[in-house]
C-alpha positions in Angstrom: 7.4 -21.2 -8.4 6.0 -22.4 -5.1 6.7 -25.6 -3.8 3.6 -27.1 -5.4 4.5 -25.7 -9.1 1.9 -22.9 -8.6 2.8 -19.4 -9.6 1.9 -17.0 -6.2 -1.5 -14.4 -7.0 -0.2 -10.9 -7.7 -3.5 -8.9 -7.7 -2.5 -5.3 -8.2 -7.0 -4.9 -6.9 -7.0 -4.3 -3.2 -10.1 -5.7 -3.4 -9.4 -8.7 -4.9 -6.3 -9.0 -2.4 -9.7 -9.1 0.2 -12.1 -11.0 -1.6 -9.3 -14.1 -1.6 -8.6 -13.1 2.0 -12.0 -13.8 2.9 -11.9 -16.7 1.1 -9.4 -18.7 2.8 -6.2 -17.7 0.6 -3.7 -17.5 3.0 -2.6 -14.0 4.4 -3.8 -11.1 3.3 -1.9 -8.0 3.0 -4.4 -5.1 3.1 -4.6 -0.9 4.4 -5.9 -1.1 7.8 -8.9 1.0 6.2 -10.1 -2.1 4.3 -8.6 -4.4 6.8 -11.1 -3.4 9.8 -14.0 -2.9 8.1 -14.1 -7.3 7.9 -15.0 -8.3 11.7 -13.7 -11.5 10.8 -9.5 -10.2 9.8 -7.4 -10.0 12.8 -3.9 -8.4 12.8 -0.8 -11.1 12.8 2.5 -10.4 12.7 2.0 -6.4 13.4 5.0 -6.5 15.2 7.3 -9.0 13.3 6.9 -7.3 9.8 7.1 -3.4 8.5 5.5 -2.8 5.1 6.7 0.6 3.4 4.4 0.6 1.1 6.4 2.1 -2.8 4.1 4.3 -5.5 5.7 5.8 -8.4 4.0 8.8 -9.9 3.7 9.0 -13.5 3.4 12.1 -15.9 3.5 12.1 -19.3 6.7 14.4 -20.0 4.4 17.2 -22.5 2.8 17.4 -19.1 5.1 18.4 -17.3 6.2 21.5 -19.7 2.9 22.6 -18.4 4.1 25.1 -15.5 0.6 24.6 -13.6 1.0 20.7 -14.3 5.2 21.3 -12.6 3.6 22.9 -9.6 1.4 20.5 -8.7 4.2 17.5 -8.9 6.9 19.6 -7.2 3.6 20.5 -4.7 3.0 16.6 -4.6 7.0 15.7 -4.2 7.3 17.9 -1.5 4.3 17.0 0.6 4.8 13.5 0.6 8.9 14.6 1.9 7.3 16.5 5.3 4.9 13.8 6.0 7.1 11.0 5.6 9.1 11.3 8.4 5.3 12.0 11.0 3.8 9.0 9.5 6.5 6.6 10.1 7.2 8.0 14.0 3.5 7.7 14.2 3.2 4.1 13.2 1.8 1.9 16.4 3.2 -1.8 17.1 2.2 -2.4 20.1 -1.3 -3.5 19.3 
C-alpha cells in the first residue's frame, strides 16, 4: 500500500500508462518511441535510472513438437542473444 492507503496502479497497456502520465498521475515509464510523440513529456532521471525490460516468450508445449515452430523459437532466442550485447552498448545517457 502507498502512504495514501491505496494500491499503486498496475497497467499492462502502454497506452493506459501514457494517458495516465499525460493526465498527471506521476512519472511514466514509457518506451521512447511512444513518449517522443508527445511534445508535453520530458525525459527525467535518464542518467540515474537504467531500465532493462524483461519479456517472456510463451508457446504451448504441443506446438514446440512441430519442427517449424521449434526452429522459429530457436531463431528468436539466437537473435535476442546476438542483439543483447549491441543494444546495451548503444544506450546513450548523455541527453
